[in-house]
C-alpha positions in Angstrom: 132.3 78.4 75.5 133.5 80.1 78.6 132.1 83.5 79.6 135.7 84.7 79.9 135.9 84.4 76.2 132.5 84.9 74.7 129.2 83.6 76.1 127.8 81.7 73.2 125.9 78.9 75.0 122.5 78.8 76.4 121.2 76.9 79.3 118.1 76.7 81.5 117.9 79.2 84.2 119.4 79.5 87.7 118.7 82.3 90.1 121.2 85.1 90.7 122.4 84.9 94.4 121.5 87.2 96.9 118.4 88.3 95.9 118.8 88.4 95.3 115.7 88.7 96.7 114.6 88.0 96.0 112.8 89.5 94.3 116.5 88.9 93.9 118.0 92.2 93.6 115.3 94.3 95.2 115.0 92.3 98.3 116.6 93.8 101.4 119.2 91.1 101.7 119.0 89.9 98.2 119.7 86.4 99.4 119.3 83.4 97.3 115.7 82.6 98.1 114.8 85.0 96.3 116.2 85.5 96.0 116.4 81.0 96.1 118.7 78.9 94.1 116.7 75.9 92.8 116.7 73.7 89.9 114.0 73.7 87.3 112.7 71.5 84.5 112.8 73.0 81.1 109.3 73.4 79.8 110.0 71.3 76.8 111.1 68.3 78.9 108.6 65.5 79.4 108.5 63.5 82.6 110.1 60.6 80.7 113.0 62.8 79.7 113.4 64.1 83.2 113.6 60.7 84.8 115.8 59.2 82.1 118.3 62.0 81.8 119.0 64.6 79.1 121.9 65.2 76.8 124.6 67.8 77.0 125.2 68.1 80.7 129.0 67.8 80.2 131.5 66.3 77.8 130.7 62.5 77.6 134.3 61.6 78.5 134.0 63.6 81.7 130.5 62.5 82.7 130.6 60.8 86.1 126.8 60.4 86.7 123.8 60.4 84.5 122.4 63.9 84.4 118.9 64.1 85.6 116.8 67.2 86.0 119.9 69.3 86.3 118.6 72.1 84.3 117.2 74.7 86.6 113.4 75.3 86.9 113.4 78.9 87.5 112.1 80.7 84.5 109.2 78.3 83.9 105.7 79.8 84.3 103.8 78.7 87.4 101.3 76.8 85.3 104.0 74.9 83.5 105.7 74.2 86.9 102.5 73.0 88.4 101.9 70.7 85.4 105.4 69.3 85.8 104.8 68.6 89.4 101.6 66.9 88.7 103.3 64.8 86.0 106.1 63.8 88.3 103.6 62.8 91.1 101.7 60.6 88.6 104.9 59.0 87.4 106.1 58.3 90.9 102.8 56.7 91.8 103.4 54.3 89.0 107.2 53.9 89.7 107.7 54.7 93.4 111.3 53.4 93.3 112.5 55.9 90.8 115.3 57.8 92.7 115.7 60.3 89.9 112.1 61.1 89.8 112.0 61.8 93.5 115.0 64.1 93.2 113.3 66.0 90.4 110.1 66.3 92.4 112.0 67.6 95.4 113.6 70.3 93.2 110.3 71.2 91.8 108.8 71.7 95.3 111.6 74.0 96.2 110.9 76.1 93.1 107.2 76.1 93.9 107.9 77.5 97.3 110.2 80.2 95.8 107.8 81.3 93.1 104.7 81.3 95.3 106.2 82.5 98.6 104.6 79.5 100.3 107.2 77.8 102.5 105.0 74.8 103.2 106.5 73.2 100.1 109.9 72.9 101.8 109.1 70.0 104.1 107.6 68.2 101.1 110.8 68.8 99.1 112.9 67.5 102.0 110.8 64.3 102.1 111.1 63.8 98.3 114.9 64.3 98.4 115.3 62.0 101.4 113.3 59.4 99.5 115.6 59.7 96.5 118.7 59.3 98.6 117.2 56.3 100.5 116.6 54.6 97.1 120.0 55.6 95.7 122.4 56.4 98.6 125.5 56.4 96.4 126.4 58.6 93.4 123.1 60.5 93.7 124.4 63.9 92.7 120.9 65.0 91.6 119.4 64.6 95.1 122.4 66.1 96.7 122.2 69.2 94.4 118.5 69.4 95.3 119.4 69.4 98.9 121.8 72.2 98.3 119.0 74.2 96.7 116.6 73.4 99.6 119.2 74.4 102.2 119.8 77.7 100.4 116.1 78.3 100.2 115.8 77.9 103.9 118.8 80.2 104.4 121.0 77.4 105.7 124.0 78.4 103.6 126.5 76.2 105.3 124.3 73.3 104.6 123.9 74.4 101.0 127.7 74.6 100.7 128.2 71.1 102.1 125.5 69.6 99.9 126.7 71.3 96.8 130.3 70.2 97.4 129.1 66.6 98.0 127.2 66.7 94.7 130.2 68.0 92.8 132.4 65.1 94.1 130.0 62.8 92.3 129.4 65.0 89.3 131.8 67.9 88.8 129.6 69.2 86.0 126.3 69.4 87.9 124.9 72.8 86.9 122.7 73.1 89.9 125.5 72.2 92.4 127.9 74.6 90.8 125.3 77.4 91.0 124.4 76.5 94.6 128.0 76.6 95.6 128.4 80.1 94.3 125.2 81.2 96.0 126.3 79.7 99.3 129.7 81.3 99.3 128.2 84.7 98.5 125.7 84.4 101.3 128.4 83.3 103.7 130.5 86.4 102.8 133.3 84.4 101.2 133.4 86.7 98.2 136.9 85.8 96.9 136.0 82.1 97.1 132.7 82.9 95.4 134.5 84.6 92.5 136.8 81.6 92.2 133.8 79.3 92.2 132.1 81.4 89.5 135.2 81.2 87.4 135.4 77.5 87.8 131.7 77.0 87.0 132.1 79.2 84.0 134.9 76.8 82.8 132.8 73.7 83.4 129.3 74.7 82.6 129.1 78.1 80.9 125.5 79.3 80.5 122.9 81.6 81.9 122.8 80.2 85.4 126.5 80.7 85.8 126.7 84.0 83.9 124.1 85.7 86.2 125.9 84.6 89.3 129.2 85.6 87.9 127.8 89.1 87.3 126.4 89.4 90.8 129.8 88.5 92.3 131.3 91.2 90.2 128.7 93.7 91.3 129.3 92.9 94.9 133.0 93.6 94.3 132.1 97.0 92.9 132.8 96.1 89.3 129.5 97.4 87.7 131.1 97.6 84.2 132.1 94.0 84.5 128.6 92.9 85.6 127.1 94.8 82.7 129.5 93.1 80.3 128.7 89.6 81.6 124.9 90.1 81.7 125.0 91.7 78.2 126.7 88.7 76.9 124.2 86.4 78.6 121.3 88.3 77.1 122.8 87.8 73.6 123.1 84.1 74.3 119.4 83.8 75.4 117.5 81.7 73.0 114.1 81.3 74.8 111.5 83.7 76.1 112.3 82.5 79.7 116.0 83.1 79.3 115.4 86.5 77.8 113.0 87.6 80.5 115.3 86.4 83.2 118.5 88.0 82.0 116.8 91.2 80.8 115.3 91.6 84.3 118.8 91.1 85.9 120.1 93.9 83.7 117.2 96.1 84.6 117.8 95.5 88.2 121.4 96.4 87.8 120.7 99.6 86.0 118.0 100.5 88.5 120.5 100.1 91.3 122.8 102.6 89.6 120.0 105.1 88.9 119.9 104.5 85.2 116.1 104.4 85.1 115.6 104.8 81.4 117.9 101.9 80.6 116.3 99.9 83.4 112.9 100.5 82.0 113.9 99.3 78.6 115.3 96.1 80.0 112.1 95.5 82.0 110.1 96.1 78.9 112.2 93.6 77.0 111.6 91.1 79.8 107.9 91.6 79.8 107.7 91.4 76.0 109.2 88.0 76.3 107.1 86.9 79.3 104.3 89.3 80.2 103.7 87.6 83.6 107.2 87.5 84.8 106.9 88.8 88.4 110.5 90.1 88.9 110.1 92.2 85.7 106.7 93.5 86.9 108.3 94.4 90.2 111.3 96.0 88.6 109.2 98.1 86.3 107.0 99.3 89.2 110.0 100.2 91.3 111.5 102.1 88.4 108.2 104.0 88.1 108.3 104.8 91.8 111.9 105.9 91.6 111.0 108.4 88.8 108.2 109.8 91.1 105.3 108.0 89.5 104.1 106.3 92.7 100.5 106.1 91.4 101.7 104.3 88.3 103.8 101.9 90.3 101.0 100.6 92.5 99.2 98.2 90.1 102.4 96.4 89.3 103.5 96.1 93.0 100.0 95.1 94.0 100.0 92.3 91.4 103.3 91.1 92.6 102.3 91.0 96.2 99.1 89.2 95.4 101.2 86.3 94.1 104.4 86.7 96.0 103.8 88.2 99.5 107.4 88.1 100.7 108.9 90.7 103.1 110.8 92.6 100.4 107.8 92.9 98.2 105.5 93.7 101.2 107.8 96.5 102.3 108.1 97.8 98.7 104.4 98.1 98.4 104.0 99.5 101.9 106.5 102.3 101.2 104.8 103.3 98.0 101.5 103.5 99.9 103.3 105.5 102.6 104.8 107.9 100.1 101.3 108.4 98.6 99.8 109.3 102.0 98.1 106.0 102.5 99.4 105.2 106.0 96.7 102.7 106.9 97.3 100.7 103.8 101.1 100.8 104.4 100.6 99.5 107.9 98.5 96.6 106.7 101.4 95.5 104.4 104.0 95.8 107.1 101.8 93.7 109.5 101.7 90.9 107.0 105.5 90.4 107.3 105.0 88.9 110.8 102.5 86.4 109.4 104.9 85.3 106.7 107.7 85.1 109.2 105.8 82.8 111.5 104.8 80.5 108.6 108.3 80.5 107.2 109.9 79.6 110.5 107.4 76.8 111.1 108.7 75.3 107.8 112.4 75.5 108.6 113.3 78.9 107.0 115.8 81.1 108.8 114.1 84.5 108.6 116.4 86.6 110.8 117.8 88.8 108.0 114.4 89.5 106.4 112.9 90.2 109.9 115.7 92.5 110.9 115.5 94.7 107.9 111.7 94.9 107.8 111.2 95.5 111.5 114.0 98.1 111.8 112.0 100.5 109.6 108.5 99.2 110.0 108.0 97.2 113.2 109.4 96.2 116.5 112.9 97.8 116.6 114.0 95.7 119.6 113.1 92.5 117.8 114.9 93.9 114.7 118.1 94.2 116.7 117.7 90.7 118.2 117.3 89.2 114.7 120.2 91.2 113.3 122.5 90.0 116.0 121.4 86.4 115.5 122.1 86.7 111.8 125.5 88.3 112.3 126.4 85.5 114.5 125.8 83.0 111.7 127.3 84.8 108.7 129.2 88.0 108.2 128.4 89.6 104.9 127.8 93.1 103.6 124.1 92.5 104.1 124.2 91.2 107.7 126.6 94.0 108.6 124.2 96.6 107.1 121.2 95.0 108.9 123.0 95.0 112.3 124.3 98.5 111.9 120.9 99.9 111.0 119.2 98.0 113.8 121.6 99.4 116.3 121.0 102.9 114.9 117.2 102.8 115.0 117.5 101.6 118.6 119.5 104.7 119.5 122.9 103.0 119.6 124.6 104.7 116.6 128.0 104.8 118.1 127.9 101.0 118.5 127.0 100.7 114.8 130.1 102.6 113.5 132.4 99.6 113.5 130.1 97.6 111.1 130.2 100.3 108.4 133.5 99.3 107.1 131.9 96.0 106.1 128.5 97.2 105.1 129.6 100.1 103.0 133.3 100.0 102.3 135.2 102.3 100.0 133.9 102.0 96.4 130.5 100.9 97.6 127.8 101.3 94.8 124.8 100.3 96.9 122.6 103.4 97.6 120.7 101.8 100.5 123.9 100.8 102.3 125.3 104.3 101.8 122.1 105.9 103.1 122.2 103.8 106.2 125.9 104.7 106.6 125.2 108.4 106.3 122.3 108.4 108.8 124.4 106.5 111.3 127.3 108.9 110.8 125.1 111.9 111.3 123.6 110.5 114.5 127.1 109.8 115.8 128.2 113.3 115.1 130.4 112.6 112.1 128.8 115.4 110.0 131.4 115.6 107.1 131.3 111.8 106.6 127.5 111.8 106.8 127.2 114.5 104.2 129.5 112.6 101.8 127.7 109.3 102.3 124.2 110.7 101.8 125.3 112.6 98.8 126.8 109.5 97.3 123.7 107.4 97.9 121.5 110.0 96.2 123.9 110.4 93.3 124.1 106.6 92.7 120.4 105.9 92.9 118.2 108.9 93.9 115.1 106.8 94.1 116.4 103.8 96.0 113.4 103.9 98.3 110.2 106.0 98.3 110.7 106.7 102.0 114.4 106.3 102.4 115.3 108.7 99.6 113.0 111.3 101.1 114.7 110.9 104.5 118.2 111.1 102.9 117.4 114.3 101.1 116.0 115.9 104.2 119.0 114.9 106.3 121.4 116.1 103.6 119.6 119.4 103.4 119.8 119.8 107.2 123.5 119.0 107.2 124.3 121.4 104.4 122.4 124.1 106.2 124.3 123.6 109.5 
């Protein structure tokens, strides 16, 4: 049943784009990575089922290729994922010519990299997927969809779009390929095309992976009510603890972004009741505590997240909570780790320019932040890259140069408090005091606790503007 009517179907998970994230929605760029699109094996599936194909991928009359491991991996616990990888490795030692098994293993490696923050799995994923395609070069939509997920995880969104479209030519009902195409279009800034792709995916494969992406596209277009409606329907359709945790967390992140902290907290509680170890929910609950002024209470949750997922967005979040609590040395230690992760990620084929630009602009080498932001803007022109470039120009004392990018980063109707905060600070530095006052006031009205340090700076700047 299509979401445009009533979401009554369930499916295995797929990550919301841009985030997502990563930490999908809380990450600075919220790109698929985090926040990144990858397939996942449902916990209940055995290796035998994975390599032989499952039922229900699309109407039998329309099926163009045997569905294999097309259900996303994303809401599986790390232990279950590890056991799935071990099982696939054992299976492939016994049957090394199984193209489908290699494709499933490649997708699993991508997901391991995403859930652990360890990019060294990406080269292994590339090798497994290449092996699958060498064994079955024709009609191998599973491996092509896996390549789309891998490309997106490495922030090669044009490559992800090409691979997803190639997979859909073979199997128009491939859930992973449909989801990856939406992700890629979002991350390339093709928002109208992303909406059309989400609507098409909803018609072909309605389910939680599509619903969450559909909601994010609506959110980017400023339709918060529409995003709530879609995610609410998705939560009602969730039938497993993993689905419940995933969708409830997405709702919590949406409510947090709009300053509705009580509702956000309830959704994060729902998610953690379903899956007590779900890291995005732990992070969301901690960020909500920090937004409500309980920085001490937020620390255990963020520390637990960073212990297992030391990505730039999470490192910055913990560092800013330390900073807000007067623990400057501890904050610096977190910020310094971003460089270590960046080097490791780049060595394994990940484009880290957006992550680097955002983190360094506030907490590192500002000249390097500008260099990275310019590089990313040259590759893709999105609200996130426009925001990163504008902010990097500002912190380098070039606020007037940043002004032209504000129409893209924080257009009329923008509901992103961080973007509006950046806009207001840039306008203030450029002498546009009335506009700055309006932008900063809007940021704090939408989400008064959008950042432990940024919110404080926004309030101080607004107070100064009102006094002048």
